[in-house]
C-alpha positions as CSV (number, residue, x, y, z in Angstrom):
1,M,39.9,158.9,14.6
2,S,37.3,156.6,16.2
3,F,35.7,157.4,19.5
4,S,36.1,154.8,22.1
5,P,35.1,155.9,25.6
6,A,35.8,152.4,26.9
7,E,39.4,152.8,26.0
8,D,39.5,156.0,28.0
9,A,38.1,154.1,31.0
10,V,40.9,151.6,30.8
11,D,43.6,154.1,30.3
12,A,42.4,156.1,33.4
13,V,42.9,152.9,35.5
14,H,45.9,151.4,33.6
15,P,47.9,154.2,31.8
16,E,49.9,151.7,29.8
17,A,48.8,151.4,26.2
18,E,48.8,147.6,26.0
19,R,49.1,144.8,28.5
20,P,48.7,141.0,28.4
21,A,45.0,139.9,28.2
22,V,43.7,137.4,30.8
23,W,41.0,135.8,28.6
24,A,40.7,132.8,30.9
25,A,39.5,135.2,33.6
26,V,37.1,136.9,31.3
27,G,35.7,133.5,30.4
28,A,35.3,132.8,34.1
29,L,33.3,136.0,34.5
30,T,31.2,135.0,31.5
31,L,30.4,131.7,33.1
32,G,29.5,133.5,36.3
33,V,27.1,135.7,34.3
34,F,25.5,132.5,32.7
35,A,25.2,130.8,36.1
36,L,23.5,134.0,37.6
37,V,21.1,134.6,34.8
38,T,20.2,130.9,34.6
39,S,19.3,130.8,38.4
40,E,17.4,134.1,38.0
41,F,15.2,132.8,35.2
42,L,14.6,129.3,36.4
43,P,11.6,130.0,38.7
44,A,9.5,131.2,35.8
45,S,9.8,127.8,34.1
46,V,9.2,125.7,37.2
47,L,6.7,127.9,39.0
48,T,3.7,125.6,38.9
49,P,5.3,122.4,40.3
50,L,7.3,124.5,42.7
51,A,4.2,126.1,44.2
52,R,2.4,122.8,44.3
53,D,5.3,121.2,46.2
54,L,5.7,124.0,48.7
55,G,1.8,124.2,49.2
56,V,1.5,127.8,48.2
57,S,-0.3,129.6,45.4
58,V,1.5,130.4,42.1
59,G,1.3,134.1,42.9
60,A,3.0,133.6,46.3
61,A,5.7,131.5,44.7
62,G,6.2,134.2,42.1
63,Q,7.4,136.5,44.8
64,A,10.6,134.6,44.6
65,V,11.3,136.5,41.4
66,T,10.3,139.8,43.0
67,A,12.5,139.2,46.0
68,T,15.5,138.7,43.7
69,A,14.9,141.8,41.7
70,V,14.3,144.1,44.7
71,V,17.4,142.9,46.5
72,G,19.4,143.2,43.3
73,A,18.4,146.7,42.8
74,F,19.8,147.7,46.2
75,A,22.8,145.5,46.1
76,A,24.1,146.8,42.8
77,P,25.2,150.2,44.1
78,L,25.9,149.1,47.7
79,V,28.2,146.1,47.1
80,P,31.0,148.1,45.5
81,V,30.8,150.7,48.4
82,L,30.7,148.2,51.3
83,T,33.6,146.1,49.8
84,G,35.5,149.1,48.5
85,R,38.8,148.3,50.2
86,L,38.9,144.6,49.3
87,D,40.7,142.9,46.5
88,R,38.0,142.6,43.8
89,R,38.7,139.0,43.1
90,L,37.8,138.2,46.8
91,V,34.6,140.0,46.3
92,M,33.7,138.1,43.1
93,W,34.6,134.8,44.8
94,G,32.3,135.8,47.7
95,L,29.4,136.7,45.3
96,M,29.8,133.3,43.5
97,A,29.7,131.6,46.9
98,L,26.4,133.4,47.7
99,L,25.1,132.1,44.4
100,S,26.1,128.5,45.3
101,L,24.5,128.8,48.8
102,S,21.3,130.3,47.2
103,N,21.0,127.3,44.9
104,L,21.7,124.8,47.8
105,L,19.0,126.4,49.9
106,T,16.5,126.3,47.0
107,I,17.2,122.6,46.4
108,F,16.3,121.7,50.0
109,A,13.6,124.4,50.5
110,A,10.7,122.9,52.4
111,N,8.6,126.1,52.7
112,L,8.2,129.5,51.1
113,P,10.2,131.5,53.7
114,T,13.3,129.3,53.0
115,L,12.8,129.8,49.3
116,L,12.6,133.6,49.7
117,V,15.8,133.6,51.8
118,A,17.5,131.8,49.1
119,R,16.3,134.2,46.5
120,V,17.4,137.2,48.6
121,L,20.9,135.8,48.6
122,L,20.7,135.4,44.8
123,G,19.6,139.0,44.6
124,A,22.6,140.2,46.5
125,S,24.9,138.1,44.3
126,L,23.3,139.1,41.1
127,G,23.3,142.9,41.9
128,G,26.9,142.9,43.2
129,F,28.2,140.8,40.4
130,W,26.6,142.9,37.6
131,S,27.7,146.1,39.1
132,M,31.4,145.0,39.0
133,A,31.7,142.6,36.0
134,A,32.1,145.2,33.3
135,A,34.5,147.3,35.4
136,L,36.7,144.3,36.0
137,A,36.5,143.0,32.5
138,I,38.1,146.2,31.1
139,R,41.0,145.7,33.6
140,L,41.6,142.2,32.4
141,V,42.4,143.1,28.7
142,P,44.2,145.8,26.7
143,P,42.1,148.6,25.3
144,S,41.9,146.9,21.9
145,G,40.4,143.9,23.5
146,I,37.6,145.6,25.3
147,P,34.8,145.2,22.7
148,R,35.5,141.5,22.5
149,A,35.6,141.2,26.3
150,M,32.3,143.0,26.7
151,S,30.8,140.8,24.0
152,L,31.9,137.6,25.8
153,I,30.5,138.8,29.2
154,F,27.1,139.4,27.6
155,T,27.2,136.3,25.6
156,G,26.6,134.6,29.0
157,V,23.3,136.6,29.2
158,S,22.2,135.5,25.7
159,V,23.0,131.8,26.1
160,A,21.2,131.8,29.5
161,T,18.1,133.6,28.1
162,V,17.8,131.0,25.2
163,S,18.5,127.9,27.3
164,A,17.4,128.4,30.9
165,A,13.6,128.4,30.4
166,P,13.3,125.4,28.1
167,I,15.8,123.3,30.0
168,G,14.2,124.2,33.3
169,A,10.8,123.2,32.0
170,Y,12.0,119.9,30.5
171,V,14.0,118.9,33.6
172,S,11.2,119.8,36.0
173,D,8.7,117.8,34.0
174,T,11.0,114.7,33.9
175,L,13.0,114.8,37.1
176,G,11.3,117.5,39.3
177,W,11.8,121.2,39.8
178,R,14.6,120.7,42.4
179,A,16.6,118.9,39.8
180,A,16.6,122.0,37.7
181,F,18.3,123.9,40.5
182,V,20.7,121.1,41.0
183,I,22.0,121.7,37.5
184,A,22.0,125.5,38.2
185,G,24.0,124.7,41.4
186,V,26.5,122.7,39.4
187,V,27.0,125.6,36.9
188,G,27.4,128.0,39.8
189,A,30.0,125.8,41.5
190,A,31.9,125.5,38.2
191,A,31.9,129.3,37.8
192,L,33.3,129.7,41.4
193,L,36.0,127.1,40.7
194,T,37.1,128.8,37.3
195,Q,37.3,132.2,39.0
196,L,39.3,130.8,41.9
197,L,41.7,129.5,39.3
198,T,41.9,132.3,36.9
199,L,41.1,135.7,38.4
200,P,44.3,137.6,39.1
201,R,44.7,139.9,42.1
202,L,42.7,143.1,41.4
203,A,43.4,145.7,44.0
204,P,40.7,148.4,44.3
205,T,41.6,151.4,42.1
206,S,39.6,153.7,44.4
207,V,37.5,153.4,47.4
208,P,33.8,154.0,46.4
209,R,31.7,156.0,48.9
210,L,28.0,156.4,49.3
211,A,28.3,160.0,48.5
212,G,30.1,159.1,45.3
213,L,26.9,157.5,44.0
214,V,25.2,160.9,43.9
215,E,28.2,162.5,42.4
216,V,28.5,159.9,39.6
217,G,24.8,159.9,39.0
218,R,24.8,163.7,38.4
219,R,27.4,163.4,35.7
220,P,25.6,164.4,32.4
221,A,26.7,161.4,30.4
222,V,25.9,158.9,33.2
223,A,22.6,160.6,33.9
224,T,21.7,160.4,30.2
225,A,22.6,156.8,30.1
226,L,20.4,156.1,33.1
227,L,17.5,158.0,31.6
228,G,18.0,155.9,28.4
229,V,17.8,152.7,30.4
230,L,14.5,153.8,32.1
231,L,12.9,154.6,28.8
232,V,14.0,151.8,26.4
233,I,14.3,148.9,29.0
234,S,10.9,149.8,30.6
235,G,9.5,149.8,27.0
236,H,11.0,146.4,26.2
237,F,9.7,144.7,29.3
238,A,6.3,146.3,28.9
239,G,6.0,144.9,25.4
240,F,7.9,141.6,25.7
241,T,6.5,140.5,29.1
242,Y,3.0,140.5,27.5
243,V,3.8,139.3,24.0
244,R,2.1,136.0,24.4
245,P,-1.4,137.6,24.3
246,V,-0.3,139.3,21.1
247,L,0.8,136.0,19.5
248,E,-2.3,134.2,20.6
249,Q,-5.1,136.8,20.3
250,I,-3.8,139.1,17.5
251,A,-1.5,136.9,15.3
252,H,-3.5,133.7,16.1
253,L,-0.4,131.5,16.4
254,D,-0.6,128.0,17.9
255,V,1.6,126.8,20.7
256,K,4.3,125.3,18.5
257,A,4.6,128.5,16.4
258,I,4.8,130.6,19.6
259,S,7.6,128.4,20.9
260,L,9.6,128.7,17.7
261,T,9.0,132.4,17.6
262,L,10.4,132.9,21.1
263,L,13.3,130.6,20.3
264,A,14.1,132.8,17.3
265,F,13.9,135.8,19.6
266,G,16.6,134.2,21.8
267,V,18.9,133.0,19.0
268,A,18.7,136.5,17.4
269,G,19.8,137.9,20.7
270,F,23.1,136.0,20.4
271,F,23.9,137.7,17.1
272,G,22.7,141.1,18.4
273,N,25.1,140.8,21.2
274,L,28.0,140.4,18.7
275,A,26.7,143.4,16.7
276,G,26.5,145.5,19.8
277,A,30.0,144.6,20.7
278,A,31.3,145.7,17.3
279,L,29.6,149.0,17.6
280,V,30.9,149.5,21.1
281,G,34.4,149.5,19.6
282,R,33.5,152.8,17.8
283,D,31.1,154.3,20.3
284,P,28.9,152.6,23.0
285,R,26.1,155.0,22.2
286,L,25.9,153.7,18.7
287,S,25.0,150.3,20.1
288,V,22.3,151.9,22.2
289,L,21.0,154.0,19.4
290,S,20.8,151.1,17.0
291,G,19.1,148.8,19.5
292,A,16.5,151.4,20.4
293,A,15.7,152.3,16.8
294,L,15.3,148.6,15.8
295,I,13.1,147.9,18.8
296,A,10.9,150.9,17.7
297,V,10.6,149.5,14.2
298,A,9.8,146.0,15.4
299,A,7.2,147.1,18.0
300,L,5.6,149.4,15.5
301,A,5.4,146.6,12.9
302,I,3.6,144.4,15.5
303,V,1.1,147.2,16.3
304,L,0.3,147.9,12.7
305,L,0.6,144.4,11.2
306,G,0.3,142.1,14.2
307,R,-2.6,140.2,12.6
308,F,-0.1,138.7,10.1
309,G,1.6,135.9,11.9
310,L,4.7,135.7,9.8
311,I,5.3,139.4,10.1
312,T,4.8,139.3,13.8
313,A,7.3,136.4,14.1
314,A,9.9,138.3,12.0
315,A,9.4,141.5,14.0
316,L,10.0,139.7,17.3
317,T,13.1,138.1,15.9
318,L,14.4,141.6,15.0
319,W,13.3,142.7,18.5
320,G,15.5,139.9,20.0
321,F,18.4,141.0,17.9
322,A,18.0,144.7,18.9
323,F,17.5,144.2,22.6
324,A,20.7,142.2,22.9
325,M,22.6,145.3,21.6
326,L,21.5,147.4,24.6
327,P,23.1,145.8,27.8
328,V,26.6,145.8,26.3
329,G,26.2,149.4,24.9
330,F,24.7,150.8,28.2
331,Q,27.4,149.1,30.4
332,S,30.2,150.3,28.2
333,W,28.7,153.8,28.1
334,A,28.2,154.1,31.8
335,T,31.7,152.7,32.8
336,S,33.4,154.9,30.2
337,A,31.5,158.0,31.3
338,A,32.9,157.6,34.9
339,P,36.3,155.8,34.4
340,D,37.4,156.8,37.8
341,Q,34.3,155.3,39.5
342,A,33.4,152.5,37.0
343,E,32.1,150.2,39.7
344,L,29.7,152.8,41.0
345,A,28.5,153.6,37.5
346,G,28.0,149.9,36.9
347,G,26.0,149.7,40.1
348,L,23.8,152.6,39.3
349,L,23.1,151.2,35.9
350,T,22.3,147.7,37.3
351,S,20.0,149.2,39.8
352,T,18.3,151.3,37.1
353,F,17.8,148.2,35.0
354,Q,16.0,146.5,37.8
355,V,13.8,149.5,38.4
356,A,13.1,149.7,34.6
357,I,12.2,146.0,34.4
358,A,9.7,146.3,37.3
359,A,8.2,149.5,36.0
360,G,7.8,148.1,32.6
361,A,6.2,144.9,33.7
362,V,3.7,146.8,35.9
363,L,2.9,149.4,33.3
364,G,2.5,146.8,30.5
365,G,0.1,144.8,32.7
366,V,-2.0,148.0,33.3
367,L,-2.0,148.9,29.5
368,V,-3.0,145.3,28.4
369,D,-5.8,145.1,31.0
370,R,-7.2,148.4,30.1
371,M,-6.5,148.9,26.3
372,G,-5.8,145.4,24.9
373,P,-2.7,143.4,23.9
374,L,-1.3,145.8,21.3
375,S,-1.1,148.7,23.8
376,A,2.1,147.2,25.4
377,P,4.2,147.1,22.2
378,A,2.8,150.5,21.3
379,Y,4.3,151.9,24.5
380,A,7.5,150.0,23.7
381,A,7.7,151.7,20.3
382,V,7.2,155.2,21.9
383,A,9.7,154.6,24.7
384,A,12.3,153.3,22.2
385,V,11.8,156.3,19.9
386,A,12.3,158.6,22.9
387,A,15.5,156.8,24.0
388,A,16.9,156.9,20.4
389,G,16.1,160.6,20.2
390,L,17.8,161.2,23.5
391,V,21.0,159.4,22.4
392,L,21.0,161.1,19.0
393,T,20.7,164.5,20.6
394,L,23.5,163.8,22.9
395,R,25.8,162.7,20.0
396,R,25.0,165.8,18.1
397,R,25.7,168.0,21.0
398,A,29.0,166.2,21.6
399,A,29.9,166.6,18.0
400,R,29.2,170.4,18.1
401,A,31.2,170.8,21.3
402,T,34.3,169.1,19.7
403,P,36.6,171.8,18.5
404,A,37.5,171.8,14.9
405,A,41.2,171.1,14.0
406,P,43.0,174.4,13.7
407,K,43.9,175.6,10.2
408,V,47.6,175.9,9.5
409,A,48.7,178.9,7.5
410,C,50.4,178.1,4.3
411,E,52.4,180.9,2.6
412,A,52.8,178.9,-0.6
413,C,49.0,178.5,-0.9
414,S,48.3,182.2,-0.6
């Protein structure tokens, strides 16, 4: 009998074995994810013209990214609590409206304070949406459809990761940086419209409380998932944030080869998302374990053989495949570990992701400055091995704790 904690989460909320799937609503949530991630990633690809237009330094303009991450980390656990008594579709509509307002303010921003306000609104929308998206998706489909639904949700991340930066850079070079946010605004408005048309009424299944955050976070399975996030996600962002110096200084790739390598990273992530969803159908921890192990292999290959450009490119492609397996695995793991408080678990996970992203980027920068480009992927390999070991230990303990099937006496056999 296969183990599927995600199904347990659904059954705890909806005891019926099967119910009609609302795939249009799942698709609308996916479009919302795509719109949010696109808006989140755009500043990195338009930072130079944006800073020049607003009359500030590139470093100051980069605080737009920081503002989004910091607010998102706080919004993720707080939004489910503060909106606990509201129909969940109303909350999602409100978060999409915040995204649209953020893009509108960005388009017409005349100074840095206005831009920062816009990015704060985006952080609130991003954190709140991510904390609830997985919990709502498992309420929109029958248990058998959960892996597919989770895969669709995270496909929005993969597509945005691949397309947002190059499209933003091209549009900003040809039409100006504000035009890139016009496109993001159109996508966000489309996401709001589709959710208005497709999301059914989703009454709150429980009223989350602030005290519940502590209680959920102390559950062993949830705590283990959060620790795994801190390890492997900080390792990923330490290694990948500073991968360009490795490609330039160690592998000696030219700009065209670097662009193709990063494109391969993104495309591989699309397929990694599908593979992660397939493993989630058996056990979400398998997706996390596989992703962490493959990141360790890829990072170690770069550390040991980084001077060979082809091997480095292949390792980064494997890295992209592996990383895309992690979000769907961690989200399914956290929500299934706390089926009665899935939104709070999702909020804690999203917040931990933001902390891990920031910690990894900072630590990676310190390592690269002091020990050279290969130190960041070396840390990524160590962190990924630690995360994989943590998950493997948990699975073995769970297997030992599962009682064996009782033996039935058979007189004819004696």
